[in-house]
PyMOL commands that place a pseudoatom at each C-alpha (Angstrom):
pseudoatom trace, name=CA, resn=UNK, resi=1, chain=A, elem=C, hetatm=0, pos=[-129.571, -235.151, -111.909]
pseudoatom trace, name=CA, resn=UNK, resi=2, chain=A, elem=C, hetatm=0, pos=[-131.113, -232.723, -109.342]
pseudoatom trace, name=CA, resn=UNK, resi=3, chain=A, elem=C, hetatm=0, pos=[-131.797, -234.695, -105.893]
pseudoatom trace, name=CA, resn=UNK, resi=4, chain=A, elem=C, hetatm=0, pos=[-134.395, -234.556, -103.141]
pseudoatom trace, name=CA, resn=UNK, resi=5, chain=A, elem=C, hetatm=0, pos=[-134.042, -231.126, -101.124]
pseudoatom trace, name=CA, resn=UNK, resi=6, chain=A, elem=C, hetatm=0, pos=[-134.016, -231.338, -97.139]
pseudoatom trace, name=CA, resn=UNK, resi=7, chain=A, elem=C, hetatm=0, pos=[-137.119, -230.018, -95.613]
pseudoatom trace, name=CA, resn=UNK, resi=8, chain=A, elem=C, hetatm=0, pos=[-137.810, -229.132, -92.038]
pseudoatom trace, name=CA, resn=UNK, resi=9, chain=A, elem=C, hetatm=0, pos=[-139.900, -232.849, -91.706]
pseudoatom trace, name=CA, resn=UNK, resi=10, chain=A, elem=C, hetatm=0, pos=[-136.355, -234.366, -92.346]
pseudoatom trace, name=CA, resn=UNK, resi=11, chain=A, elem=C, hetatm=0, pos=[-134.793, -232.247, -89.710]
pseudoatom trace, name=CA, resn=UNK, resi=12, chain=A, elem=C, hetatm=0, pos=[-137.223, -232.860, -87.336]
pseudoatom trace, name=CA, resn=UNK, resi=13, chain=A, elem=C, hetatm=0, pos=[-136.709, -236.645, -87.847]
pseudoatom trace, name=CA, resn=UNK, resi=14, chain=A, elem=C, hetatm=0, pos=[-132.883, -236.317, -87.774]
pseudoatom trace, name=CA, resn=UNK, resi=15, chain=A, elem=C, hetatm=0, pos=[-133.009, -234.236, -84.307]
pseudoatom trace, name=CA, resn=UNK, resi=16, chain=A, elem=C, hetatm=0, pos=[-135.517, -237.289, -82.943]
pseudoatom trace, name=CA, resn=UNK, resi=17, chain=A, elem=C, hetatm=0, pos=[-133.292, -239.763, -83.397]
pseudoatom trace, name=CA, resn=UNK, resi=18, chain=A, elem=C, hetatm=0, pos=[-130.415, -237.616, -82.364]
pseudoatom trace, name=CA, resn=UNK, resi=19, chain=A, elem=C, hetatm=0, pos=[-132.426, -237.596, -79.053]
pseudoatom trace, name=CA, resn=UNK, resi=20, chain=A, elem=C, hetatm=0, pos=[-133.362, -240.843, -78.507]
pseudoatom trace, name=CA, resn=UNK, resi=21, chain=A, elem=C, hetatm=0, pos=[-129.744, -241.871, -78.887]
pseudoatom trace, name=CA, resn=UNK, resi=22, chain=A, elem=C, hetatm=0, pos=[-128.323, -239.502, -76.434]
pseudoatom trace, name=CA, resn=UNK, resi=23, chain=A, elem=C, hetatm=0, pos=[-130.993, -240.671, -73.919]
pseudoatom trace, name=CA, resn=UNK, resi=24, chain=A, elem=C, hetatm=0, pos=[-130.497, -244.360, -74.427]
pseudoatom trace, name=CA, resn=UNK, resi=25, chain=A, elem=C, hetatm=0, pos=[-126.375, -243.481, -73.793]
pseudoatom trace, name=CA, resn=UNK, resi=26, chain=A, elem=C, hetatm=0, pos=[-127.173, -240.870, -71.281]
pseudoatom trace, name=CA, resn=UNK, resi=27, chain=A, elem=C, hetatm=0, pos=[-130.213, -242.510, -69.081]
pseudoatom trace, name=CA, resn=UNK, resi=28, chain=A, elem=C, hetatm=0, pos=[-131.059, -241.379, -67.102]
pseudoatom trace, name=CA, resn=UNK, resi=29, chain=A, elem=C, hetatm=0, pos=[-130.864, -237.872, -68.425]
pseudoatom trace, name=CA, resn=UNK, resi=30, chain=A, elem=C, hetatm=0, pos=[-132.606, -234.303, -67.831]
pseudoatom trace, name=CA, resn=UNK, resi=31, chain=A, elem=C, hetatm=0, pos=[-134.268, -232.398, -70.745]
pseudoatom trace, name=CA, resn=UNK, resi=32, chain=A, elem=C, hetatm=0, pos=[-131.541, -229.796, -70.153]
pseudoatom trace, name=CA, resn=UNK, resi=33, chain=A, elem=C, hetatm=0, pos=[-128.753, -231.995, -70.092]
pseudoatom trace, name=CA, resn=UNK, resi=34, chain=A, elem=C, hetatm=0, pos=[-130.172, -233.331, -73.509]
pseudoatom trace, name=CA, resn=UNK, resi=35, chain=A, elem=C, hetatm=0, pos=[-130.315, -229.559, -74.897]
pseudoatom trace, name=CA, resn=UNK, resi=36, chain=A, elem=C, hetatm=0, pos=[-126.765, -229.483, -74.011]
pseudoatom trace, name=CA, resn=UNK, resi=37, chain=A, elem=C, hetatm=0, pos=[-125.448, -232.983, -75.476]
pseudoatom trace, name=CA, resn=UNK, resi=38, chain=A, elem=C, hetatm=0, pos=[-126.850, -232.703, -78.443]
pseudoatom trace, name=CA, resn=UNK, resi=39, chain=A, elem=C, hetatm=0, pos=[-126.873, -228.878, -79.250]
pseudoatom trace, name=CA, resn=UNK, resi=40, chain=A, elem=C, hetatm=0, pos=[-130.940, -228.964, -80.031]
pseudoatom trace, name=CA, resn=UNK, resi=41, chain=A, elem=C, hetatm=0, pos=[-132.734, -225.934, -78.571]
pseudoatom trace, name=CA, resn=UNK, resi=42, chain=A, elem=C, hetatm=0, pos=[-135.022, -226.443, -75.533]
pseudoatom trace, name=CA, resn=UNK, resi=43, chain=A, elem=C, hetatm=0, pos=[-137.960, -225.737, -77.258]
pseudoatom trace, name=CA, resn=UNK, resi=44, chain=A, elem=C, hetatm=0, pos=[-137.121, -228.389, -79.707]
pseudoatom trace, name=CA, resn=UNK, resi=45, chain=A, elem=C, hetatm=0, pos=[-136.156, -230.560, -76.975]
pseudoatom trace, name=CA, resn=UNK, resi=46, chain=A, elem=C, hetatm=0, pos=[-139.439, -230.620, -75.202]
pseudoatom trace, name=CA, resn=UNK, resi=47, chain=A, elem=C, hetatm=0, pos=[-141.328, -231.219, -78.254]
pseudoatom trace, name=CA, resn=UNK, resi=48, chain=A, elem=C, hetatm=0, pos=[-139.433, -234.261, -79.404]
pseudoatom trace, name=CA, resn=UNK, resi=49, chain=A, elem=C, hetatm=0, pos=[-139.698, -235.576, -75.799]
pseudoatom trace, name=CA, resn=UNK, resi=50, chain=A, elem=C, hetatm=0, pos=[-143.213, -234.859, -75.715]
pseudoatom trace, name=CA, resn=UNK, resi=51, chain=A, elem=C, hetatm=0, pos=[-144.194, -236.653, -78.826]
pseudoatom trace, name=CA, resn=UNK, resi=52, chain=A, elem=C, hetatm=0, pos=[-141.839, -240.088, -77.210]
pseudoatom trace, name=CA, resn=UNK, resi=53, chain=A, elem=C, hetatm=0, pos=[-143.936, -240.026, -74.243]
pseudoatom trace, name=CA, resn=UNK, resi=54, chain=A, elem=C, hetatm=0, pos=[-146.837, -239.923, -75.943]
pseudoatom trace, name=CA, resn=UNK, resi=55, chain=A, elem=C, hetatm=0, pos=[-145.508, -242.915, -78.001]
pseudoatom trace, name=CA, resn=UNK, resi=56, chain=A, elem=C, hetatm=0, pos=[-144.511, -244.418, -74.871]
pseudoatom trace, name=CA, resn=UNK, resi=57, chain=A, elem=C, hetatm=0, pos=[-140.832, -244.825, -76.328]
pseudoatom trace, name=CA, resn=UNK, resi=58, chain=A, elem=C, hetatm=0, pos=[-139.451, -243.114, -72.977]
pseudoatom trace, name=CA, resn=UNK, resi=59, chain=A, elem=C, hetatm=0, pos=[-140.372, -242.593, -69.322]
pseudoatom trace, name=CA, resn=UNK, resi=60, chain=A, elem=C, hetatm=0, pos=[-139.955, -240.019, -66.888]
pseudoatom trace, name=CA, resn=UNK, resi=61, chain=A, elem=C, hetatm=0, pos=[-138.517, -240.818, -63.477]
pseudoatom trace, name=CA, resn=UNK, resi=62, chain=A, elem=C, hetatm=0, pos=[-137.734, -238.650, -60.659]
pseudoatom trace, name=CA, resn=UNK, resi=63, chain=A, elem=C, hetatm=0, pos=[-134.047, -236.950, -60.784]
pseudoatom trace, name=CA, resn=UNK, resi=64, chain=A, elem=C, hetatm=0, pos=[-131.695, -236.335, -58.483]
pseudoatom trace, name=CA, resn=UNK, resi=65, chain=A, elem=C, hetatm=0, pos=[-132.178, -233.344, -56.304]
pseudoatom trace, name=CA, resn=UNK, resi=66, chain=A, elem=C, hetatm=0, pos=[-129.143, -231.019, -55.751]
pseudoatom trace, name=CA, resn=UNK, resi=67, chain=A, elem=C, hetatm=0, pos=[-131.623, -229.044, -52.940]
pseudoatom trace, name=CA, resn=UNK, resi=68, chain=A, elem=C, hetatm=0, pos=[-131.853, -226.070, -54.965]
pseudoatom trace, name=CA, resn=UNK, resi=69, chain=A, elem=C, hetatm=0, pos=[-135.171, -225.123, -57.128]
pseudoatom trace, name=CA, resn=UNK, resi=70, chain=A, elem=C, hetatm=0, pos=[-137.579, -228.079, -58.342]
pseudoatom trace, name=CA, resn=UNK, resi=71, chain=A, elem=C, hetatm=0, pos=[-136.467, -231.833, -58.283]
pseudoatom trace, name=CA, resn=UNK, resi=72, chain=A, elem=C, hetatm=0, pos=[-135.621, -232.476, -62.180]
pseudoatom trace, name=CA, resn=UNK, resi=73, chain=A, elem=C, hetatm=0, pos=[-137.257, -235.163, -64.109]
pseudoatom trace, name=CA, resn=UNK, resi=74, chain=A, elem=C, hetatm=0, pos=[-135.117, -237.475, -65.556]
pseudoatom trace, name=CA, resn=UNK, resi=75, chain=A, elem=C, hetatm=0, pos=[-135.519, -239.318, -69.075]
pseudoatom trace, name=CA, resn=UNK, resi=76, chain=A, elem=C, hetatm=0, pos=[-135.130, -242.958, -69.475]
pseudoatom trace, name=CA, resn=UNK, resi=77, chain=A, elem=C, hetatm=0, pos=[-135.933, -245.704, -72.245]
pseudoatom trace, name=CA, resn=UNK, resi=78, chain=A, elem=C, hetatm=0, pos=[-139.251, -247.305, -71.882]
pseudoatom trace, name=CA, resn=UNK, resi=79, chain=A, elem=C, hetatm=0, pos=[-137.539, -250.876, -71.527]
pseudoatom trace, name=CA, resn=UNK, resi=80, chain=A, elem=C, hetatm=0, pos=[-140.930, -252.481, -72.703]
pseudoatom trace, name=CA, resn=UNK, resi=81, chain=A, elem=C, hetatm=0, pos=[-140.640, -250.867, -76.036]
pseudoatom trace, name=CA, resn=UNK, resi=82, chain=A, elem=C, hetatm=0, pos=[-138.532, -252.165, -78.711]
pseudoatom trace, name=CA, resn=UNK, resi=83, chain=A, elem=C, hetatm=0, pos=[-136.550, -249.770, -80.545]
pseudoatom trace, name=CA, resn=UNK, resi=84, chain=A, elem=C, hetatm=0, pos=[-134.569, -250.581, -83.736]
pseudoatom trace, name=CA, resn=UNK, resi=85, chain=A, elem=C, hetatm=0, pos=[-132.463, -247.157, -84.998]
for i in range(1, 85): cmd.bond("trace and resi %d" % i, "trace and resi %d" % (i + 1))
show_as sticks, trace
zoom trace
């Protein structure tokens, strides 16, 4: 018996869940740190985070500046939304 093959949408959904769990565990966390922790490439992280922000599942807050470059933006779970994963 043949099973259903894994498609791109399946991989996207798995990556989304991995990113959400990582944000929950390490919040507040930067996009760069998410990429390092999850081994998901930066472009995919940006796309996933944009979708999570649009759904208001995560929020952005100013990160801690190290005095060099731009002040990072940190991501946290939106406590006003209920998540069940």
